[in-house]
C-alpha positions, -999 to 999 in steps of 0.1 A, spaced: -334 334 -233 -371 333 -223 -383 305 -199 -413 287 -213 -419 261 -186 -405 246 -154 -413 212 -139 -395 188 -115 -365 211 -114 -362 211 -152 -362 245 -170 -373 248 -206 -361 278 -226 -360 289 -262 -337 314 -280 -350 343 -300 -335 344 -335 -357 371 -351 -347 377 -387 -317 354 -386 -330 319 -383 -301 295 -386 -314 265 -367 -343 241 -370 -370 247 -344 -357 236 -310 -357 242 -273 -332 239 -244 -338 218 -213 -317 225 -182 -311 206 -149 -274 207 -140 -268 196 -176 -281 210 -209 -299 192 -237 -312 206 -269 -343 191 -285 -357 195 -320 -395 202 -320 -406 185 -352 -398 157 -346 -391 157 -309 -355 145 -309 -324 151 -289 -300 172 -310 -272 177 -286 -262 176 -249 -277 152 -223 -298 149 -193 -301 120 -169 -324 93 -184 -353 100 -161 -353 137 -169 -348 130 -206 -379 108 -206 -399 135 -188 -388 163 -212 -396 141 -242 -430 132 -228 -438 169 -221 -426 180 -255 -448 154 -273 -478 167 -253 -469 203 -260 -455 202 -295 -481 226 -311 -474 251 -283 -437 247 -287 -440 253 -325 -462 284 -319 -437 298 -294 -409 292 -319 -428 311 -346 -435 340 -321 -399 343 -311 -387 343 -347 -412 371 -354 -397 391 -325 -427 385 -302 -428 373 -267 -435 335 -262 -465 323 -243 -459 302 -211 -464 264 -216 -480 243 -189 -456 221 -170 -456 183 -169 -475 169 -139 
């Protein structure tokens, strides 16, 4: 699963589902725990992070939503994603 960004110990990744899309656009955030967020709208789908990290991930995703959607499109087309600038 490609890493898109990393900030404050949080790793952001996205799965490739080329030709077999079975989920809405989403990304995974990791820091000892895992949370999955929808991209449009930015919303926690499952899992959890500590509140502070959850707020950071949500703020980052709001700022980077167009880039997240573009990386989702790239991955679903079998292309490599582009790195996304971290928070901070």
